[in-house]
C-alpha positions, 0 to 999 in steps of 0.5 A, spaced: 183 514 536 189 518 535 189 520 543 190 513 545 196 512 540 199 519 543 198 517 550 201 510 549 207 513 546 208 518 552 207 512 557 213 508 553 217 514 553 217 515 561 217 508 562 224 508 558 226 514 563 224 510 569 228 504 566 234 509 565 234 511 572 233 504 575 239 502 571 243 507 573 242 506 581 244 498 580 250 500 576 252 504 582 250 499 587 258 499 590 259 507 588 262 510 594 257 516 597 252 514 591 245 517 592 240 513 589 234 517 585 227 516 584 222 517 578 215 521 580 210 521 574 205 526 573 199 526 568 199 531 562 193 536 561 186 533 559 182 534 554 175 537 556 169 534 553 164 537 557 164 543 562 162 542 569 155 545 570 152 548 576 145 546 579 139 550 577 132 550 580 130 544 575 136 540 574 142 538 578 149 540 577 154 536 572 161 534 573 166 535 567 168 530 562 175 530 560 180 525 557 187 524 559 193 525 554 198 521 557 203 521 562 209 526 563 215 526 568 214 530 574 221 529 577 227 525 579 229 526 586 235 524 589 235 520 596 240 523 601 239 517 606 245 515 610 249 509 606 252 503 610 259 504 613 265 500 610 271 500 615 277 501 611 282 502 616 285 508 612 286 514 616 284 519 610 278 515 609 272 519 612 265 518 612 259 523 614 255 520 620 249 524 619 247 530 614 252 534 610 257 534 605 265 535 604 267 541 600 272 540 594 275 545 590 276 544 583 279 550 580 275 556 582 269 552 583 267 549 590 263 542 589 260 538 594 261 530 595 259 525 600 264 520 598 270 521 603 275 517 599 281 522 600 289 521 600 295 526 600 298 528 593 305 530 593 304 537 595 301 535 602 294 537 599 288 532 601 285 530 595 279 526 592 281 521 587 280 526 581 285 531 585 280 536 587 282 539 594 278 538 600 277 544 604 277 546 611 282 550 615 289 549 616 293 551 622 296 558 622 300 562 627 299 557 632 292 556 631 286 553 627 281 559 626 274 556 624 272 563 623 276 565 617 274 563 610 275 555 608 281 554 604 285 548 602 287 542 607 295 542 606 299 538 611 306 537 608 310 531 611 315 535 613 311 539 618 314 542 624 313 545 630 317 550 634 320 548 641 316 551 647 320 553 653 319 550 659 315 554 665 314 549 670 316 542 674 311 539 678 312 535 684 307 531 687 306 525 692 308 524 699 315 525 702 318 522 709 325 520 710 330 520 716 335 526 716 341 522 715 338 521 707 337 526 701 332 525 696 334 527 689 330 527 683 331 529 675 327 533 670 328 534 663 326 541 661 327 546 655 330 553 654 327 558 649 331 554 643 329 547 645 335 545 648 334 540 653 337 541 660 337 536 666 335 539 673 337 536 679 332 537 685 335 535 692 331 535 698 334 534 705 330 533 711 332 538 716 327 536 722 325 529 724 319 530 728 312 531 725 311 535 721 318 535 717 321 540 713 326 540 708 331 544 704 330 544 696 336 545 692 335 546 684 341 545 680 342 545 672 347 539 671 347 541 664 350 548 665 355 547 670 357 555 670 349 556 672 349 557 680 344 553 683 338 555 687 339 553 694 336 555 701 329 553 699 325 551 705 319 546 704 315 546 710 308 542 712 302 543 717 301 539 723 296 535 719 301 534 713 299 538 708 304 543 705 304 550 709 306 556 704 306 561 710 312 557 713 316 555 707 321 561 705 320 561 698 312 559 697 310 554 693 314 556 687 322 556 687 324 558 681 331 557 677 333 561 671 337 558 665 342 562 662 338 564 656 333 567 661 328 562 661 325 561 668 322 555 670 318 554 677 318 548 681 311 547 684 311 543 690 304 545 693 302 538 692 307 535 696 304 532 703 308 529 709 304 524 712 306 518 715 307 512 711 310 510 704 314 515 700 311 516 694 314 523 691 316 524 684 316 529 678 309 528 676 309 533 670 313 538 666 312 542 660 316 545 654 318 541 648 324 541 643 322 542 636 319 536 632 316 533 625 310 530 624 310 523 625 303 521 624 296 524 624 289 522 626 282 525 624 277 526 630 269 526 629 269 534 629 274 534 623 280 536 627 286 533 624 291 531 630 298 531 628 303 527 633 310 529 632 317 526 634 317 531 640 311 527 643 307 533 642 300 533 639 297 539 636 291 540 632 294 542 625 288 543 621 280 542 621 276 539 615 269 543 614 262 541 612 257 544 608 249 543 609 243 546 605 236 548 606 234 543 600 239 538 599 235 535 594 236 541 590 243 540 588 245 538 581 249 531 580 255 533 576 259 526 576 265 524 580 260 523 586 260 531 586 254 536 586 254 543 585 249 548 588 243 551 584 238 556 585 233 551 589 238 548 593 240 554 597 247 557 599 252 552 603 252 553 610 259 552 612 262 550 618 265 545 623 262 537 623 258 535 629 255 542 629 249 546 626 246 540 623 252 537 620 254 530 622 260 528 625 266 524 621 268 517 622 275 516 620 278 510 617 271 509 614 267 510 607 260 511 606 257 506 601 251 507 596 244 507 599 242 503 593 236 498 595 237 492 590 231 489 592 227 495 591 231 497 584 229 490 582 222 491 583 222 497 580 225 493 574 219 489 573 214 495 574 218 499 568 218 493 564 211 491 565 209 499 564 213 499 558 209 492 555 202 495 557 203 501 553 206 498 547 200 493 548 195 500 547 199 502 541 198 495 538 191 495 540 190 502 537 193 500 531 189 494 530 182 499 531 185 503 526 186 498 521 179 495 522 176 502 521 180 502 514 178 495 512 170 498 513 171 500 505 174 495 501 
């Protein structure tokens, strides 16, 4: 009689646990990056009423007879299934499409989260709503080295890039014109200090018959004291292609600026075909110094900075972590997890590699709670609790009947 009472009590207790888990799932139906939980029940030890017996020559074997002693909590598992995507349009909102976790530093402890609602603080650190700093790699000495240990992602608004000296001006297209004319092109280049210089490239035809040839004069119009580079011959083959064997300076005539910056003029792509004249400056390198204007975050975690000088540079890269057993992580609140003995060590690396998902900028991962399933679980928990209550009530009535035998 008492066994049924205690079995009913264990049923009440565990269905109350189920109710607690389901209610927490429903409460977090709109929590960014939340992962729902499921409850698994197990039966407890059973009391052996009769042992099993082996078959003999005169009788068959008998099975054991046991009475169960109730139910116990087996485990509460976390469902790490992908949540739906919500487009926010905010550049610092990130979603992991696939497996993996963001790393965030809380003091000296590193935690892990799927919630990518990040923003910048006054120091330029990329942080979550609790102020925990997102981890990754920041550009150092001109490179983002993902082989280094991870650190805080810090991108101050006054981030600057140094000037880059120009090395080459490239001319391309088709050139053809009568000897009585000249063609002048302009190109802006930069010296080692980032100071802009305007080059004047003047081509004068020296032959009218095909193939034509031209003289190329290069002048730094920003520095009248600098002598121009003259006497360069640009020649072509009978088929109209550039001919380096008869061009007096080869494909790269060079002008050296006052500070010693040497800039080559690549004319090897020019042609001398009949038809329209299309020649122009197709490319120049180098840039003056610039400050950060805006940034974009790519699927591989690269933070691409766009600077006022037109340069686009990777200034940081966000790290992700993966685990052999993500279900072994411990929930610690704030939509964050910490490692346990059964989760395994964090396998840190770049997104879209090593089993880690890729990032989606301007998007947040919503909760993966399935309301239809949770409402069904509410009914299951309620009915289970009600049934176990009835067991206790019935056991009590039977005990009362037993006491009433003697009056």
